[in-house]
N, C-alpha and C positions, 0 to 999 in steps of 0.2 A: 422735281418730281411731287407732286401735292401730297400731303398728309394721306387724303384717302387714298390715291392709287399705291402711296407706299404701303398702308396696313392691307389693301385689297392683295397687294403680289406678296406681302410676307405671308397674309393668311394662305391663301392657295399654294405658295412655297411648302408651307409646313403640313398643311393637308396634304399634298400630295405625296410629299415626303414617307406618307403613312402607308402608301397604297398595297403594299405588299407586308405589312406586318399585321400584328393581330393588335385591333387599336382598346384603347382602355375606352371604359363609358364617356369620358370626357372628351376623348379625340374624337369618336365617334360621332357624340351631340357637337363636337365643333365641324368635323366634316359636312353633319346633315346641313346645319344652320350655312356655310358657304355655299352648299349648291344648291339650297334653295334663296340665299339672296341672289345668286345669279340670274336662277329663274323668273325671280320675284321682278330683279330689274331689267330682263327680255318681258317680262309682260308690262312692266310701264312702258316701255317704249314701245311694243307694239300694237298695246291698244290703241293710243290713238292713229297709229296708220291702219288701222284695220275701221275705226270709224271713219276717216277718210274713205278708203275704197272702196265702202259701202253707201257713202253719201249722207251719213251722219253726223259730217264735220267737213267741214269745208276745206277745199284741198290746201296744203300749205310746201310748198316745194320747200321750202326751206328746213320745217321741220322735218320732213320725210327725209331731206341728207343726214341732218343730225342725228334724226335714231336712227336710220342706217349703219352709219359709222358705229354707232353703237352698238347694236346686232352684232354686229363682225366682232368687236372685240369680243363681245358677250360671249357670245356661239364659240369661239377660241378657247373660251375658258373652260367650257363643260366638259373636256376631254379629263382634266385635271379635277375639275371638281368631282368627277362622279368616281377618279380612280380609286379613293379607299372602299373597301366591303365593309360595309357597316352593317351586314347581316346578323352579327353573330351578337348586336350589340340591340338591347333594346330602347329603339328611338320612335319617335313618333315622324313617320314619312309617308309619301306616300310613292317611291320609289318603291319597285318591285324586287324580288330578289332576284328575276329574269336577267335584269341589268347584267348582275355578275356571272351569270350561267351561261349565258351568251354574249358574251362581251363584242362579239365580230357583228354581231347584226347589230346590238347597241352602237359601239364605234358607225357602223353603216349610216346608224339614224342620225348621228350627230355630222359626221359629213357631209349628208343632208342639206342639214340647218347650215353650214357653216357656208355652203354653196349656195344656196337660195340668198344667205345674207350677203355675201358677195354679189349674186345676182342683181338685189335690190340699190345696192350701193352704184353698181353700174347704170342701172336705170334711172336713180334718181341724179347720176350726175349728167345723164342725159337732159333731162328737163323736161323728158315724155310724160305727161301727165297718165295718157293711157298704160305704157310701158310701167310705171311707177305701181297701175293700180294692179296690172299681172304679178309682177315680180311680188308687190305685197301678200298678194293673193298664194302665189307659191311661197311665199316662208310660212303664211300660215296654216297651209297644208302640210308643211314638212313636223311642224309643231306639234300638229294634230296626229299624226298618225305616230309620231316617239309616241303622245302622252295613250292612243291608242292600245301601245303594245307595251309601253313597259314603267305607267301610273297608274294606279291606283283609282277608279274614280271617285269622283268624291261626294 
């Protein structure tokens, strides 16, 4: 396991173990940094795919396949990344309190993202550009839907 992966796994394990405990300010800050890192990496991987799907960038099947695999891994990190309830701490975050007030609804949005990521991997494996474009759009919609309900406006 590479150092980056080992560090990421350790950070997620440390943060997820704090889910039910009251967080110190430092732990809350680390939890927010961890989840923002996961989301930043998701954006970094879906951005080029959205550009390809909209015709703003040349379509690159290899890149779709690579980024789709990354997105599945990152989407599966979301439950652990959001497990720590940071509401009681003064941290800079766009995460709305409703995440922890309506955990079933939030979990459903995360599952929709995981499912959409898996559909993108399947479409990418098939190599059909139209299927990949559709799957990219589906993933983008699930991301946007979650942002609409659980993230403060920029």
